N, C-alpha and C positions, 0 to 999 in steps of 0.2 A: 752900413753898419748891420752886423747880423743880429736876428731877434733871439731875445731869451729864451722864446718858445720853440727854436729850432730844434726840432728832434724829439720833444717833449710827446707823449702821448694824454690827450684828455677825452675824461664823460664829461658830456655836459647833459645832465638831466634837468627837467623842468615841466612846469604846468601847461595851461592853454597856450601861453604865450609861448612857448616851443614847440607847440605842435599843427598851429594856424598857419596857412599859408602868408607871406609877405609881412611875418612879424620879425619874432627875435632869432628864430633858427637860422634863417639863411645869410642873414647878415654877421650874424656872430661865429656861426661855422665857417663861412669863407672868409672874415676879418683873422681868424685864428689858425687857418690853413695856411692863408698867404702869408702868415708870419711863420710859417714852417713847422707848426703842431701837425699831428695825426688826431685829428678830432671824430668821435663817435657823438653825436647827438641824437638825443630820444625824448621826446615829449607827450605826456598825456592828459587831458581834461581832467580835472578834478583829481586830481591822484595828489595824496597828501603824502609825506615824507615816509611814513610807514608801509605806503602801498608799494614802494619800489623792492620790499623785501618779500612780496607774497607774488603769487600770480592772480590779477585780478581784472578782469574785464572793465574798460572806462568806458567816458562817454565819445573820445575821440583818441586818435593818436596809437601810442604803444598798447599791448595787450599784455 
């Protein structure tokens, strides 16, 4: 049965759980990709929602 995610493009933004190895990024990204989605995942430690609207250096992950 085809997945409802097939062909969809997803942007997944997250805090430290999305930037540290062996946490949420790998299994979530891989699972969504296996279901046919095109996935772009970015994680940044200590980033609040407003931090994604400006350029800001954070403790780990995306800049």
